[in-house]
One Martini backbone bead per residue (centre of mass of N, CA, C, O) as a GRO file, in nm:
protein
   85
    1MET     BB    1   0.246  -0.657  -1.907
    2PRO     BB    2   0.396  -0.896  -1.757
    3SER     BB    3   0.669  -1.039  -1.708
    4SER     BB    4   0.811  -1.344  -1.673
    5GLN     BB    5   0.959  -1.266  -1.413
    6GLU     BB    6   0.713  -1.159  -1.258
    7GLN     BB    7   0.548  -1.417  -1.277
    8ALA     BB    8   0.760  -1.607  -1.140
    9SER     BB    9   0.771  -1.419  -0.867
   10GLY     BB   10   0.458  -1.306  -0.812
   11ILE     BB   11   0.395  -0.998  -0.862
   12ASP     BB   12   0.106  -1.048  -1.021
   13SER     BB   13  -0.007  -1.149  -0.782
   14LYS     BB   14  -0.185  -1.097  -0.514
   15GLU     BB   15   0.039  -1.152  -0.306
   16GLY     BB   16   0.253  -0.976  -0.446
   17ARG     BB   17   0.094  -0.709  -0.423
   18VAL     BB   18   0.051  -0.708  -0.119
   19LYS     BB   19   0.348  -0.708  -0.053
   20GLY     BB   20   0.416  -0.436  -0.187
   21ILE     BB   21   0.221  -0.266  -0.013
   22THR     BB   22   0.336  -0.349   0.258
   23GLU     BB   23   0.623  -0.239   0.212
   24TRP     BB   24   0.533   0.051   0.177
   25PHE     BB   25   0.403   0.090   0.452
   26ILE     BB   26   0.655   0.032   0.617
   27MET     BB   27   0.821   0.265   0.498
   28VAL     BB   28   0.623   0.500   0.570
   29VAL     BB   29   0.585   0.445   0.878
   30GLY     BB   30   0.788   0.304   1.028
   31CYS     BB   31   0.906   0.230   1.338
   32ASN     BB   32   0.847  -0.073   1.350
   33PRO     BB   33   0.597  -0.210   1.243
   34PHE     BB   34   0.338  -0.414   1.223
   35GLN     BB   35   0.303  -0.647   0.988
   36GLU     BB   36   0.001  -0.721   1.023
   37GLU     BB   37  -0.112  -0.433   0.987
   38MET     BB   38   0.005  -0.375   0.708
   39GLU     BB   39  -0.129  -0.617   0.566
   40ALA     BB   40  -0.422  -0.543   0.628
   41CYS     BB   41  -0.420  -0.279   0.471
   42ALA     BB   42  -0.335  -0.396   0.200
   43ARG     BB   43  -0.579  -0.585   0.165
   44ARG     BB   44  -0.797  -0.369   0.169
   45LEU     BB   45  -0.697  -0.211  -0.071
   46PHE     BB   46  -0.710  -0.441  -0.272
   47ASP     BB   47  -1.022  -0.498  -0.230
   48LEU     BB   48  -1.079  -0.185  -0.335
   49GLY     BB   49  -0.861  -0.173  -0.605
   50PHE     BB   50  -0.563  -0.143  -0.491
   51HIS     BB   51  -0.302  -0.303  -0.685
   52SER     BB   52  -0.102  -0.053  -0.622
   53VAL     BB   53   0.103   0.197  -0.544
   54GLU     BB   54   0.053   0.369  -0.795
   55LEU     BB   55  -0.255   0.389  -0.748
   56ILE     BB   56  -0.249   0.521  -0.477
   57GLU     BB   57  -0.084   0.773  -0.576
   58LEU     BB   58  -0.295   0.860  -0.794
   59VAL     BB   59  -0.570   0.878  -0.616
   60CYS     BB   60  -0.448   0.995  -0.381
   61VAL     BB   61  -0.439   1.281  -0.175
   62LYS     BB   62  -0.258   1.514  -0.077
   63GLY     BB   63  -0.349   1.563   0.272
   64GLU     BB   64  -0.557   1.301   0.285
   65GLY     BB   65  -0.467   1.046   0.201
   66ILE     BB   66  -0.676   0.763   0.240
   67GLY     BB   67  -0.934   0.811   0.447
   68PHE     BB   68  -0.982   0.557   0.608
   69VAL     BB   69  -1.133   0.459   0.903
   70TRP     BB   70  -0.934   0.194   0.949
   71THR     BB   71  -0.711   0.397   0.974
   72LYS     BB   72  -0.474   0.519   1.136
   73LYS     BB   73  -0.398   0.835   1.202
   74ALA     BB   74  -0.087   0.820   1.178
   75HIS     BB   75  -0.087   0.667   0.908
   76LYS     BB   76  -0.232   0.878   0.741
   77ALA     BB   77  -0.018   1.101   0.774
   78LEU     BB   78   0.219   0.940   0.647
   79VAL     BB   79   0.088   0.887   0.376
   80ALA     BB   80   0.032   1.178   0.297
   81ALA     BB   81   0.337   1.261   0.299
   82ALA     BB   82   0.416   1.037   0.065
   83LEU     BB   83   0.264   1.172  -0.139
   84PRO     BB   84   0.229   1.313  -0.417
   85ALA     BB   85   0.154   1.637  -0.542
   0.00000   0.00000   0.00000
């Protein structure tokens, strides 16, 4: 259950969650990626049921990355490297 502070800040809203995933993508990809591309990936993941970075890290397998065909090859490699063992 989200705290009242999380609810007030919008962290538990769809947009708040997409923002969190987008920020994670930007951090993982690095090298000043295009915000729009990172947000588009985050939205697709959210729409597929990945509602948090924690869930992405839990479900996706290190070495395989996120494996979705719509993700750029370099981004897949960077995400795969960032996933926990």
